[in-house]
N, C-alpha and C positions, 0 to 999 in steps of 0.2 A: 504494500499500500504506500503511495507516495506522501510526502510530508505535506501538511497543510500549512500554507501561509496565514499567518495572524498578524493584523496590523495592531501594534501596542504602542503607545505613545509613552516615552519619547523614542523608542527604538522598536525594531521589527524583531518578531519572534517566529520560531518555526515549532510547530505542534508535531512531534515525532511520535508516530503511533507505536504502542507498546504491546498491543494485543489486546483481546477482550473488550474492545471499546475505550481503551485507556491511552492518553497521550501526555507526553512528558513536553514541556516547553523549554525551549533553549534559544538563546540569542543566534542570529545568523549573520555574521559580518557580510555576507554576500548580498544580503536583503537589503542593506542600508539604502540603496538607490531604487529598490523597488518601489513600484507606483500601484495606486489602486484606481478603478474608474472613478470613485467619488472624489479622490485628491486631483485626477486629471481634469473633470468637470469643474470643481471648485477652482483650480488654478486659472482655466479658461475664462470663468465667469468674473474673477476679479481682475483679470489682464484686460477683458473686454470692457468692464465697468470703467476701469481707469482711463482706457483709451477714448470711450465714449463721453466721459464725462471732464475731458481734460478743458482748459480754459481756452485753448486754440482748437477750434473746429475744423473738421476736414470732412470729406465724403463718409457719411456713417457706415456704409457697406465696406469701404476699403480699410475702415478701423477693425474689422473682424478678421483681415488677412492674417496677420501675425498670430494673434491668439489661436485661430482656426487650425492654423499648420502646425502650431505647437501641441495642441489637442490631437490631432489626428497621429502625429508621431508618437505621442504618449500611449495612446489607445492600440496603435500597431505594435508597440513593445509589451503592452499588457497582454496582448492577444499571442506573444510569443514570436513574433518577427523580429528580425535583425533591426538595430536601430536605424540604418539606412534602407531599409526595404520598403517604404511608402513615402512616396512624395507627390504633393498637389502641384499641378501645372495651371495657372490662371489663365482664364479667358481662352480656352481652347476651343477653335473652332470645329464643329461637326457638319462639314457641307452637306454629307449626304442626307442628313435630316434638317438642313437649313437652321441651325441653332447654335449658340455660343453660350454653353453653360459657365458659371464662376469658375468652375474647377474640373479638371480631369484628373484621375488618381491612377498613378502608376505603382506597380507592385513587382518587386524583385525579390529573389531568393526565398519565396514563400513556401 
């Protein structure tokens, strides 16, 4: 049975299965950089809020680009992909269906 990752502030621990439904918790230094979906979404929200509420205003949609790219990268890592596996390409034209979505996603090493 694989270890279960448990987020415990201020550090991360791993619940190591001992059998019979029992687990022992131990700190795992490899998990110090681990992410959770909740943490990634929270960071996205904080970054987007800061950009959208800045004193200097820009195009609102454009202010989401950086936070969104960071969120997608974090979610791809949470999903088990390498850090450089997913990239968003902005304003990619899809001529065959006559549209240009805000982003296209490329996935490598999946």
